[in-house]
C-alpha positions as CSV (number, residue, x, y, z in Angstrom):
1,M,-104.5,-179.7,-126.5
2,N,-102.4,-176.7,-127.7
3,V,-99.4,-175.1,-125.9
4,Q,-101.5,-172.5,-124.1
5,Q,-104.0,-175.1,-122.8
6,T,-101.2,-177.3,-121.7
7,L,-99.5,-174.5,-119.9
8,V,-102.7,-173.3,-118.2
9,K,-103.1,-176.8,-116.8
10,C,-99.5,-177.0,-115.7
11,I,-99.8,-173.6,-114.0
12,Q,-102.9,-174.6,-112.2
13,E,-101.3,-177.8,-111.1
14,H,-98.0,-176.2,-110.1
15,R,-97.0,-176.8,-106.4
16,D,-97.0,-173.0,-105.7
17,F,-100.0,-171.9,-107.7
18,E,-102.4,-171.4,-104.7
19,Y,-99.8,-169.9,-102.4
20,K,-98.0,-167.7,-104.9
21,Y,-100.8,-166.7,-107.2
22,N,-104.3,-167.2,-105.9
23,N,-103.5,-166.0,-102.3
24,I,-101.6,-162.9,-103.2
25,E,-103.5,-159.6,-103.0
26,D,-100.8,-157.3,-104.4
27,E,-101.3,-157.2,-108.2
28,Q,-97.7,-156.5,-109.0
29,S,-96.4,-159.3,-106.8
30,R,-99.0,-161.6,-108.2
31,K,-97.9,-160.9,-111.8
32,M,-94.3,-161.4,-110.9
33,E,-95.0,-164.8,-109.3
34,F,-97.1,-165.7,-112.3
35,A,-94.2,-164.9,-114.7
36,N,-91.8,-166.8,-112.6
37,T,-94.1,-169.9,-112.6
38,I,-94.5,-169.8,-116.3
39,K,-90.7,-169.5,-116.9
40,E,-90.0,-172.3,-114.5
41,I,-92.5,-174.6,-116.4
42,I,-91.2,-173.6,-119.8
43,V,-87.6,-174.1,-118.9
44,S,-88.4,-177.5,-117.3
45,D,-90.2,-178.6,-120.5
46,R,-87.8,-177.0,-123.0
47,R,-86.7,-180.3,-124.5
48,K,-90.3,-181.2,-125.5
49,E,-91.0,-177.8,-127.2
50,V,-87.5,-176.6,-128.4
51,D,-88.8,-174.1,-131.0
52,F,-91.3,-172.6,-128.6
53,Y,-88.7,-172.3,-125.9
54,K,-86.3,-170.5,-128.2
55,K,-89.0,-168.1,-129.3
56,F,-90.1,-167.5,-125.7
57,I,-86.6,-166.9,-124.4
58,G,-85.4,-164.9,-127.3
59,D,-88.3,-162.5,-128.0
60,D,-89.4,-160.3,-125.1
61,N,-92.4,-159.0,-126.9
62,F,-93.6,-162.5,-127.6
63,Q,-92.9,-163.5,-124.0
64,M,-94.9,-160.6,-122.6
65,A,-97.9,-161.2,-125.0
66,F,-97.9,-164.9,-124.3
67,M,-97.8,-164.4,-120.5
68,H,-100.6,-161.9,-120.8
69,S,-102.8,-164.3,-122.7
70,L,-102.0,-167.1,-120.2
71,L,-102.9,-164.7,-117.3
72,L,-106.3,-164.0,-118.9
73,L,-106.9,-167.7,-119.4
74,V,-105.9,-168.7,-115.9
75,D,-107.9,-165.9,-114.3
76,R,-111.0,-166.8,-116.4
77,E,-110.7,-170.5,-115.4
78,S,-110.1,-169.7,-111.8
79,S,-113.1,-167.4,-111.6
80,E,-115.3,-170.1,-113.3
81,K,-114.3,-172.6,-110.6
82,R,-115.4,-170.3,-107.7
């Protein structure tokens, strides 16, 4: 399982995923909550993936692109489950 797949699983299993992501209608609020969830997960796992954490925190363009790709994966998997 690669980093993206692991994060998608962690996002979907996050305690606030349903409440703060799936149940929010406002797209801007939804994206903001999604970004906060990702950051929370990455910060909590930073000791496991030190190089990734440094890249994620230090490079805004990488962070935005990575979050966008995760958003697409999570949305796709969520729609497949419905």
